[in-house]
C-alpha positions as CSV (number, residue, x, y, z in Angstrom):
1,M,-10.2,-132.7,61.3
2,S,-8.6,-135.5,59.3
3,A,-9.5,-135.6,55.6
4,Q,-11.6,-138.5,54.4
5,I,-9.8,-140.9,52.1
6,P,-11.7,-141.3,48.9
7,L,-12.3,-144.7,47.6
8,P,-10.6,-145.4,44.2
9,L,-13.8,-145.8,42.3
10,Q,-13.9,-145.2,38.6
11,T,-16.8,-143.3,36.9
12,P,-17.6,-145.3,33.8
13,R,-17.3,-143.3,30.6
14,R,-20.6,-143.0,28.8
15,F,-20.8,-143.5,25.0
16,A,-24.5,-143.0,24.4
17,R,-25.6,-140.7,21.5
18,E,-27.1,-138.2,24.0
19,D,-23.7,-138.0,25.8
20,F,-22.0,-136.8,22.7
21,I,-21.5,-133.0,22.6
22,V,-22.1,-131.6,19.0
23,G,-20.3,-128.6,17.7
24,P,-18.8,-127.1,14.6
25,A,-15.7,-129.5,14.9
26,N,-17.8,-132.7,14.6
27,R,-21.2,-131.8,13.1
28,A,-20.7,-133.4,9.8
29,A,-19.5,-136.6,11.3
30,V,-22.4,-136.7,13.8
31,G,-24.8,-136.2,10.9
32,F,-23.3,-139.1,9.0
33,I,-23.7,-141.4,12.1
34,D,-27.3,-140.1,12.8
35,A,-28.2,-140.8,9.1
36,W,-27.7,-144.6,9.5
37,P,-28.9,-146.8,7.9
38,V,-29.5,-144.4,5.0
39,W,-25.9,-144.1,3.9
40,P,-25.0,-143.5,0.2
41,Q,-22.5,-146.4,0.4
42,A,-21.9,-149.3,2.8
43,A,-18.6,-148.2,4.1
44,G,-17.6,-144.9,5.7
45,A,-14.8,-143.4,7.8
46,L,-14.3,-141.0,10.6
47,Y,-10.9,-139.3,11.1
48,G,-9.3,-136.8,13.4
49,P,-6.8,-136.4,16.4
50,P,-7.1,-138.4,19.6
51,G,-9.7,-137.2,21.9
52,A,-11.9,-135.8,19.1
53,G,-14.7,-138.3,19.7
54,K,-14.1,-141.0,17.0
55,S,-14.4,-143.9,19.3
56,H,-17.5,-142.5,21.0
57,L,-19.3,-142.1,17.6
58,A,-18.1,-145.5,16.4
59,S,-19.6,-147.0,19.6
60,V,-22.9,-145.2,19.0
61,W,-23.0,-146.6,15.4
62,A,-22.0,-150.1,16.6
63,E,-24.9,-150.2,18.9
64,R,-27.3,-149.0,16.3
65,A,-26.0,-151.3,13.5
66,D,-25.5,-154.3,15.9
67,A,-21.8,-154.2,14.8
68,S,-18.7,-155.7,16.3
69,V,-15.8,-153.4,17.1
70,V,-12.3,-154.6,16.3
71,E,-8.9,-153.0,16.1
72,A,-7.5,-152.9,12.5
73,A,-4.3,-154.5,13.6
74,A,-6.2,-157.6,14.9
75,L,-8.0,-158.3,11.7
76,D,-7.5,-161.7,10.1
77,E,-9.5,-164.1,7.9
78,S,-11.9,-165.0,10.9
79,V,-13.8,-161.7,10.4
80,L,-14.9,-162.8,7.0
81,A,-16.8,-165.8,8.5
82,G,-19.8,-163.5,9.4
83,T,-21.7,-161.1,7.4
84,H,-22.6,-158.6,10.2
85,A,-21.7,-155.1,10.5
86,L,-18.2,-154.1,11.6
87,S,-16.5,-151.0,13.2
88,V,-12.8,-151.1,12.6
89,E,-10.7,-148.7,14.7
90,N,-7.3,-147.2,14.0
91,A,-7.2,-148.3,10.3
92,D,-4.1,-146.0,9.8
93,A,-2.1,-147.6,12.6
94,A,0.8,-148.5,10.4
95,P,2.1,-151.0,9.6
96,L,-0.9,-153.3,9.3
97,S,0.1,-156.9,8.6
98,A,-0.4,-158.4,5.1
99,T,-3.1,-160.6,6.7
100,A,-4.9,-157.6,8.2
101,E,-4.7,-155.7,4.9
102,R,-6.2,-158.6,2.9
103,A,-9.0,-159.0,5.4
104,L,-9.8,-155.2,5.4
105,F,-9.8,-155.2,1.6
106,A,-12.2,-158.2,1.6
107,L,-14.5,-156.4,4.1
108,I,-14.7,-153.3,1.9
109,E,-15.2,-155.3,-1.3
110,R,-18.0,-157.5,0.2
111,G,-20.2,-154.4,0.8
112,Q,-21.3,-155.1,4.3
113,P,-21.9,-152.2,6.7
114,L,-18.5,-151.0,7.8
115,L,-17.2,-147.9,9.7
116,L,-13.5,-147.2,9.9
117,T,-11.6,-144.7,12.1
118,G,-8.2,-143.2,11.9
119,R,-6.2,-140.1,12.6
120,E,-5.5,-139.0,9.1
121,P,-7.9,-138.7,6.1
122,P,-8.4,-142.1,4.5
123,S,-6.5,-141.0,1.3
124,A,-3.4,-140.8,3.5
125,W,-3.8,-144.2,5.2
126,P,-0.8,-146.4,4.5
127,A,-1.4,-149.7,2.6
128,L,1.0,-151.9,0.9
129,L,-1.8,-153.6,-1.1
130,P,-2.5,-151.2,-4.0
131,D,-6.2,-152.2,-4.3
132,L,-6.7,-151.4,-0.6
133,A,-5.0,-148.0,-1.0
134,S,-7.5,-147.3,-3.9
135,R,-10.5,-148.4,-1.7
136,F,-9.2,-146.0,1.1
137,R,-9.2,-143.1,-1.3
138,A,-12.7,-143.8,-2.4
139,L,-14.2,-144.0,1.2
140,L,-16.8,-141.5,2.2
141,A,-15.0,-139.8,5.1
142,F,-15.9,-137.2,7.7
143,P,-13.5,-135.2,9.9
144,L,-13.6,-134.6,13.6
145,W,-11.4,-131.7,14.5
146,A,-9.9,-130.8,17.8
147,P,-12.7,-129.4,20.0
148,D,-13.0,-125.6,20.4
149,D,-13.5,-123.8,23.7
150,S,-17.2,-123.9,23.7
151,L,-17.2,-127.7,23.2
152,L,-14.5,-128.3,25.9
153,E,-16.4,-126.1,28.4
154,A,-19.6,-128.1,27.7
155,L,-17.6,-131.3,28.1
156,A,-16.2,-130.1,31.5
157,I,-19.7,-129.4,32.8
158,K,-20.9,-132.8,31.5
159,L,-18.0,-134.6,33.2
160,F,-18.9,-133.0,36.5
161,A,-22.6,-133.8,36.0
162,D,-21.8,-137.4,35.3
163,R,-20.5,-137.5,38.9
164,Q,-23.6,-135.7,40.2
165,L,-21.5,-132.6,40.7
166,S,-22.2,-128.9,39.8
167,V,-19.6,-126.2,39.3
168,P,-19.7,-122.4,39.8
169,Q,-20.6,-120.2,36.8
170,G,-17.4,-119.5,34.8
171,A,-15.6,-122.4,36.3
172,A,-15.6,-124.5,33.1
173,A,-14.0,-121.7,31.1
174,Q,-11.4,-121.2,33.7
175,I,-10.5,-124.9,33.7
176,V,-10.4,-125.0,29.9
177,R,-8.0,-122.0,29.7
178,A,-5.6,-123.5,32.3
179,L,-5.5,-127.1,31.2
180,E,-4.1,-128.9,28.1
181,R,-6.8,-128.7,25.4
182,S,-7.9,-132.2,25.4
183,P,-10.8,-134.3,26.7
184,A,-8.4,-136.6,28.5
185,A,-6.9,-133.6,30.5
186,L,-10.4,-132.6,31.4
187,R,-11.3,-136.1,32.6
188,D,-8.2,-136.2,34.8
189,F,-8.9,-132.8,36.3
190,V,-12.6,-133.6,37.1
191,A,-11.5,-136.9,38.7
192,R,-9.0,-135.0,40.8
193,A,-11.5,-132.3,41.8
194,D,-14.1,-134.9,42.8
195,A,-11.5,-136.8,44.9
196,A,-10.3,-133.6,46.6
197,A,-13.9,-132.4,47.4
198,L,-14.7,-135.8,48.9
199,A,-11.5,-135.9,50.9
200,Q,-12.0,-132.4,52.3
201,K,-15.7,-132.8,52.7
202,R,-16.5,-129.6,50.7
203,P,-18.4,-128.9,47.5
204,I,-16.7,-128.1,44.1
205,T,-16.1,-124.3,44.6
206,A,-14.2,-121.7,42.7
207,S,-11.5,-121.7,45.4
208,L,-11.1,-125.4,45.2
209,I,-10.7,-125.3,41.4
210,R,-8.2,-122.5,41.7
211,E,-6.2,-124.5,44.2
212,L,-6.0,-127.5,42.0
213,L,-5.2,-125.5,38.9
214,S,-2.4,-123.7,40.7
215,K,-0.8,-127.1,41.3
216,D,-0.8,-127.7,37.6
217,A,0.8,-124.3,36.8
């Protein structure tokens, strides 16, 4: 029997608050976002490695605060025309232009609601403008560390559930042990498993997962 050719459909990533998995690695950052609008200061920062959930939480906050989302490197004087909230991604993507640095400094000084993200703690963010460097060091900042096994396993189960798929007991732990420890690797694997199950007209079974993982070994 010939295999069915799966259509190249993309499952949209979901960035709602209820889709964010909370664990020890991100609990403080989630608490900060959940506290909005009762923040001790107008500007705050989230930092951590790629895949830790910074953009997801920034998206949650942007929806709650009716904020625009912009890359730090794209900042210019035009962002100063409005007074609405802003979420600025990748604030430590060096080097920022002098124009972007001046705009970012002005945003912080103006005291409007502002959420910044970066990989390193804000105190380590590069800035040629001394006053901006000083403002970075004064930011209220919350880390998101690399996810642990339990969080990755919960994410794997959620990614399958997003596709209306269930997995055998223990499969999520097996997947996490075998793959690179990153949300991106899990997303890629779940997409492959979904495509393979559809092509072979079979459910997601332990044997199918073993077959796919053996190809990655």
